[in-house]
C-alpha positions as CSV (number, residue, x, y, z in Angstrom):
1,M,0.0,0.0,0.0
2,I,1.3,3.4,-0.9
3,L,-0.2,6.6,0.5
4,I,1.2,10.1,-0.1
5,Q,0.3,12.1,2.9
6,P,-2.7,14.4,2.4
7,F,-2.6,18.1,2.5
8,F,-5.4,20.0,4.2
9,G,-5.8,23.7,4.4
10,G,-2.3,24.1,3.0
11,K,-0.7,22.2,5.8
12,K,0.6,18.7,5.6
13,R,-1.3,16.4,8.0
14,T,-0.9,12.8,8.9
15,P,-3.9,10.4,8.7
16,S,-4.0,10.3,12.4
17,E,-4.3,14.0,12.7
18,L,-7.2,13.9,10.3
19,R,-8.7,11.0,12.4
20,L,-9.4,9.2,9.1
21,A,-6.6,6.6,9.3
22,K,-9.0,3.6,9.1
23,D,-10.6,5.1,5.9
24,L,-7.3,6.0,4.3
25,K,-6.1,2.4,4.7
26,R,-9.1,1.4,2.6
27,V,-7.8,3.2,-0.4
28,R,-5.7,0.6,-2.1
29,V,-3.0,0.5,-4.7
30,R,-2.8,-1.7,-7.8
31,K,0.8,-1.9,-8.9
32,G,1.4,-1.9,-12.6
33,L,-1.5,0.4,-13.5
34,A,1.1,2.8,-14.9
35,S,4.7,3.5,-14.2
36,W,3.5,6.7,-12.5
37,C,0.2,8.4,-12.1
38,T,-1.4,11.0,-9.9
39,C,-5.0,10.8,-9.0
40,T,-6.6,13.9,-7.6
41,M,-9.6,13.1,-5.4
42,K,-12.1,15.2,-3.4
43,V,-13.7,12.8,-0.9
44,L,-16.5,13.7,1.5
45,F,-16.6,11.4,4.5
46,F,-19.9,10.8,6.3
47,S,-19.6,8.8,9.5
48,G,-16.4,7.2,8.3
49,E,-17.7,6.2,4.9
50,A,-17.0,7.7,1.5
51,T,-19.7,9.2,-0.7
52,A,-20.9,7.2,-3.6
53,S,-19.2,9.4,-6.3
54,V,-15.7,10.7,-6.3
55,A,-14.4,13.1,-9.0
56,V,-11.1,11.8,-10.4
57,T,-8.3,13.0,-12.7
58,V,-5.5,10.6,-13.6
59,R,-2.4,11.8,-15.4
60,M,0.0,9.0,-16.6
61,K,3.6,9.2,-17.6
62,E,2.5,8.7,-21.2
63,R,0.7,12.0,-21.0
64,R,-2.7,10.4,-21.3
65,V,-5.4,12.0,-19.2
66,W,-8.5,10.3,-17.9
67,Q,-11.2,12.2,-16.2
68,G,-14.4,10.9,-14.7
69,A,-16.0,9.5,-11.6
70,I,-15.3,6.4,-9.6
71,G,-18.4,4.9,-8.2
72,A,-17.0,4.5,-4.7
73,A,-13.8,5.5,-3.1
74,V,-13.7,2.7,-0.6
75,G,-11.7,-0.2,-2.0
76,T,-11.0,1.5,-5.3
77,E,-7.6,0.4,-6.6
78,W,-5.6,3.4,-7.7
79,E,-2.2,4.7,-6.9
80,V,-3.3,8.0,-5.5
81,M,-2.2,11.3,-4.1
82,I,-5.0,12.4,-1.8
83,L,-5.0,16.2,-2.0
84,E,-8.0,17.3,-0.1
85,F,-10.4,16.1,2.6
86,R,-13.5,17.8,3.8
87,T,-15.5,16.6,6.8
88,R,-19.1,17.5,7.7
89,K,-21.9,16.1,9.7
90,P,-23.9,13.2,8.1
91,P,-26.8,14.4,6.1
92,P,-30.3,13.1,6.7
93,K,-31.0,9.8,5.0
94,T,-33.5,11.5,2.8
95,M,-31.0,14.1,1.6
96,A,-31.3,14.6,-2.1
97,G,-27.8,16.1,-2.3
98,A,-26.4,19.6,-2.4
99,E,-26.8,19.8,-6.1
100,C,-30.5,19.5,-5.8
101,C,-30.6,22.7,-3.8
102,S,-28.0,24.8,-5.7
103,N,-28.7,27.8,-7.9
104,P,-32.2,28.4,-6.5
105,P,-34.4,30.5,-8.8
106,T,-36.1,33.8,-7.9
107,L,-39.7,32.7,-7.7
108,N,-42.3,34.8,-9.5
109,P,-46.0,34.0,-9.1
110,N,-46.8,36.1,-12.1
111,A,-44.3,34.6,-14.5
112,G,-45.4,33.1,-17.8
113,I,-48.2,33.9,-20.2
114,G,-50.6,31.4,-18.7
115,H,-52.6,31.7,-15.5
116,V,-53.0,30.0,-12.1
117,E,-56.1,28.3,-10.9
118,K,-57.1,25.3,-8.9
119,F,-56.8,22.0,-10.8
120,A,-57.5,18.7,-9.1
121,G,-57.4,20.6,-5.8
122,L,-53.9,22.0,-6.4
123,D,-52.9,25.5,-7.4
124,S,-51.6,25.0,-10.9
125,Y,-50.0,27.0,-13.7
126,L,-52.1,26.3,-16.8
127,T,-51.0,27.3,-20.3
128,G,-52.1,26.3,-23.8
129,S,-55.4,25.4,-25.3
130,S,-57.8,23.7,-23.0
131,H,-59.5,22.3,-26.1
132,S,-56.4,20.2,-27.0
133,N,-56.9,16.4,-26.5
134,L,-53.2,16.1,-25.6
135,A,-51.7,17.3,-22.3
136,V,-48.3,17.6,-20.8
137,L,-47.7,17.6,-17.0
138,L,-44.6,19.4,-15.8
139,I,-43.4,18.3,-12.3
140,S,-40.9,20.7,-10.8
141,D,-37.8,20.3,-8.8
142,V,-37.9,21.2,-5.1
143,F,-38.2,25.0,-5.9
144,G,-41.7,24.6,-7.1
145,Y,-44.0,25.8,-9.8
146,E,-43.3,29.5,-9.6
147,A,-39.9,29.2,-11.1
148,P,-39.8,31.5,-14.2
149,N,-37.6,29.3,-16.4
150,L,-40.0,26.3,-15.7
151,R,-43.0,28.3,-16.7
152,K,-41.2,29.6,-19.8
153,L,-40.6,26.0,-20.9
154,A,-44.3,25.2,-20.1
155,D,-45.3,28.0,-22.5
156,K,-43.0,26.7,-25.2
157,I,-44.6,23.2,-24.9
158,A,-48.0,24.8,-25.0
159,A,-47.2,26.7,-28.2
160,S,-46.7,23.3,-29.9
161,G,-50.4,22.5,-29.3
162,Y,-50.5,20.9,-25.9
163,Y,-52.5,21.7,-22.8
164,V,-49.9,22.1,-20.1
165,V,-50.4,21.8,-16.3
166,V,-47.7,22.7,-13.7
167,P,-49.2,21.8,-10.3
168,D,-47.9,23.1,-7.0
169,F,-47.2,19.8,-5.3
170,F,-45.7,21.7,-2.3
171,Y,-48.9,23.5,-1.2
172,G,-47.3,26.9,-1.2
173,E,-44.1,25.7,0.6
174,P,-41.3,25.1,-2.0
175,Y,-37.9,24.4,-0.5
176,D,-36.2,27.6,0.8
177,P,-32.5,27.2,1.2
178,Q,-32.5,30.5,3.2
179,N,-34.7,29.0,5.9
180,P,-32.4,27.4,8.5
181,N,-35.4,25.9,10.4
182,R,-36.3,23.8,7.3
183,P,-33.2,22.0,6.0
184,I,-33.8,19.8,3.0
185,G,-34.1,16.6,5.0
186,E,-36.8,18.1,7.2
187,W,-38.6,19.6,4.2
188,L,-38.6,16.3,2.4
189,K,-40.4,14.7,5.3
190,D,-43.4,16.7,4.4
191,H,-42.9,16.8,0.7
192,G,-41.6,13.4,-0.3
193,T,-41.9,12.0,-3.8
194,D,-44.3,9.3,-2.6
195,K,-46.8,12.1,-1.6
196,G,-46.1,13.8,-4.9
197,F,-47.1,10.6,-6.7
198,E,-50.3,10.3,-4.7
199,D,-51.2,14.0,-5.4
200,A,-50.4,13.5,-9.1
201,K,-53.0,10.8,-9.6
202,P,-56.0,13.1,-9.3
203,V,-54.3,15.5,-11.7
204,V,-54.1,12.7,-14.3
205,E,-57.8,11.8,-13.6
206,A,-58.9,15.4,-13.9
207,L,-57.1,15.7,-17.3
208,K,-58.9,12.6,-18.5
209,S,-62.2,13.9,-17.4
210,K,-61.6,17.0,-19.6
211,G,-61.4,14.7,-22.6
212,I,-57.6,14.4,-22.8
213,S,-56.7,11.3,-24.7
214,A,-53.0,11.1,-24.0
215,I,-50.8,12.6,-21.3
216,G,-47.1,13.1,-21.3
217,A,-45.0,14.2,-18.3
218,V,-41.7,15.9,-17.7
219,G,-40.0,15.6,-14.3
220,F,-37.1,17.8,-13.1
221,C,-34.9,16.5,-10.3
222,W,-37.4,15.7,-7.5
223,G,-40.2,15.7,-10.1
224,A,-38.5,13.0,-12.2
225,K,-39.2,10.4,-9.5
226,V,-42.8,11.3,-9.5
227,V,-42.9,11.0,-13.3
228,V,-41.3,7.6,-13.2
229,E,-43.9,6.4,-10.6
230,L,-46.6,7.6,-13.0
231,A,-45.0,5.8,-15.9
232,K,-44.7,2.4,-14.2
233,P,-48.5,1.8,-14.0
234,K,-48.9,3.6,-17.3
235,L,-51.0,6.4,-15.9
236,I,-49.2,8.5,-18.5
237,Q,-48.3,7.6,-22.0
238,V,-44.9,9.4,-22.5
239,A,-42.2,10.4,-20.0
240,V,-39.2,12.6,-19.9
241,L,-36.7,12.8,-17.0
242,L,-34.3,15.7,-16.7
243,H,-31.4,15.5,-14.2
244,P,-33.4,13.0,-12.2
245,T,-33.1,12.5,-8.4
246,F,-34.2,9.4,-6.4
247,V,-34.7,7.4,-9.6
248,T,-33.3,3.8,-9.4
249,V,-32.4,1.2,-12.0
250,E,-35.3,-0.8,-10.6
251,D,-37.6,2.1,-11.4
252,I,-36.4,2.3,-15.0
253,S,-36.7,-1.5,-15.4
254,A,-40.4,-1.2,-14.6
255,V,-41.1,1.4,-17.3
256,D,-42.7,0.2,-20.5
257,I,-43.7,3.5,-22.2
258,P,-41.6,5.8,-24.4
259,I,-39.1,7.5,-22.1
260,G,-36.4,10.1,-22.6
261,I,-33.7,10.8,-20.0
262,L,-31.1,13.6,-20.0
263,G,-28.5,13.6,-17.3
264,A,-25.7,16.0,-16.6
265,E,-22.0,15.2,-16.8
266,I,-21.4,17.1,-13.6
267,D,-23.8,15.4,-11.3
268,Q,-23.2,13.5,-8.0
269,V,-26.9,13.1,-7.4
270,S,-27.4,11.0,-10.5
271,P,-23.9,10.6,-11.9
272,P,-23.2,9.6,-15.5
273,E,-22.5,6.0,-14.4
274,L,-26.1,5.7,-13.2
275,I,-27.6,7.4,-16.3
276,K,-25.6,4.9,-18.4
277,K,-27.1,2.0,-16.4
278,F,-30.5,3.4,-17.2
279,E,-29.5,3.3,-20.9
280,E,-28.4,-0.3,-20.6
281,V,-31.7,-1.4,-19.0
282,L,-33.7,0.4,-21.7
283,K,-31.6,-1.0,-24.6
284,A,-32.4,-4.4,-23.3
285,K,-36.1,-3.6,-23.9
286,P,-36.3,-2.9,-27.6
287,R,-40.1,-2.7,-27.5
288,V,-39.7,0.5,-25.4
289,D,-38.8,3.5,-27.4
290,S,-36.1,5.4,-25.4
291,Y,-33.4,8.0,-25.6
292,V,-30.8,8.4,-22.9
293,K,-27.9,10.9,-23.0
294,V,-25.4,12.3,-20.6
295,V,-25.0,16.0,-21.6
296,P,-21.4,17.1,-21.5
297,K,-20.2,20.1,-19.6
298,V,-23.4,20.8,-17.8
299,A,-24.4,20.5,-14.1
300,H,-27.4,19.1,-12.3
301,G,-30.4,21.4,-12.8
302,W,-29.1,23.0,-16.0
303,T,-32.5,22.8,-17.8
304,V,-34.4,25.1,-15.5
305,R,-31.9,26.7,-13.1
306,Y,-29.9,28.6,-15.6
307,D,-29.1,32.3,-15.6
308,P,-31.0,34.0,-18.5
309,Q,-28.1,36.4,-18.8
310,D,-25.6,33.6,-19.3
311,S,-25.6,32.9,-23.1
312,K,-23.8,29.5,-22.7
313,A,-26.2,28.4,-19.9
314,V,-29.2,29.5,-22.0
315,K,-27.9,27.6,-25.1
316,D,-27.4,24.4,-23.0
317,A,-30.9,24.6,-21.5
318,E,-32.5,25.3,-24.9
319,E,-30.9,22.2,-26.4
320,A,-32.5,20.1,-23.7
321,H,-35.8,22.0,-24.3
322,H,-35.6,21.2,-28.0
323,F,-35.2,17.5,-27.2
324,V,-38.5,17.7,-25.1
325,L,-40.2,19.6,-27.9
326,D,-39.2,16.9,-30.4
327,W,-39.9,13.9,-28.2
328,F,-43.6,14.6,-27.6
329,P,-44.7,15.0,-31.2
330,K,-43.1,11.6,-31.9
331,H,-44.8,9.7,-29.1
332,L,-47.7,11.7,-27.7
333,K,-50.6,11.1,-30.1
């Protein structure tokens, strides 16, 4: 075993000083990987265990560079130089991840060209022709239905001929990262995706009662889990998941309707490795029309939590929006 002593805060520390010796010993070396390599790792330790995803850059003597993510630091066999450690208290078990809470939008109840009214008992942003027989349900991330970029996308979809419903599944209490009394773990106890799924069922029934013949749904982060739960029993006919959270391989295995999934390259919540597993599962089911892509150089939340003044961020988001706008005409009929 070879360990180059870690540096922390600019000062060289021994493993014992970091009180992480038992964890450091679990990072192993495989001799012969390369004549020399340096692996830069940022590892977050929770109660002595490493997080599920670790960003890695490996430079070998032959000047080859490999960048990506290792699924788990514990037991990973690399010759490494550990350059940074950060410690923090264990998050709640229901923690969606810091990325789910980053870049919060400035909410605006008046955003969009549609209007808000009660729909299936929930305040909902409605846009598009109510006479259309095709509907699209947008299920937000933890920041809720008043996010301007979300409503802008709803209006784009509506302009293609769909009746679009964006319900407030949080009953006027979207997650507020500025509220220290309601950290994400506590907030999720009252606004779990299981409750979102139950609240979504009456919305689907209400759409059918209006004469809607086919329903598609787009889920963002938190909302992706709700969409996949609607997809499994075929309560909807078409699904799109954008930077999903809480979605598992088992969930995707149970989906038998057309489904599109876009994940971010920079995402520890649903890292590229997980998105690729989704793709493998779906490719094994040729009867299910699917599209899965890890979008390069974007981070979790990029489709709705972008800065409208940032031209690159807008371009990246619009490319994802174009995928959504192309996916529904192909499958929602």
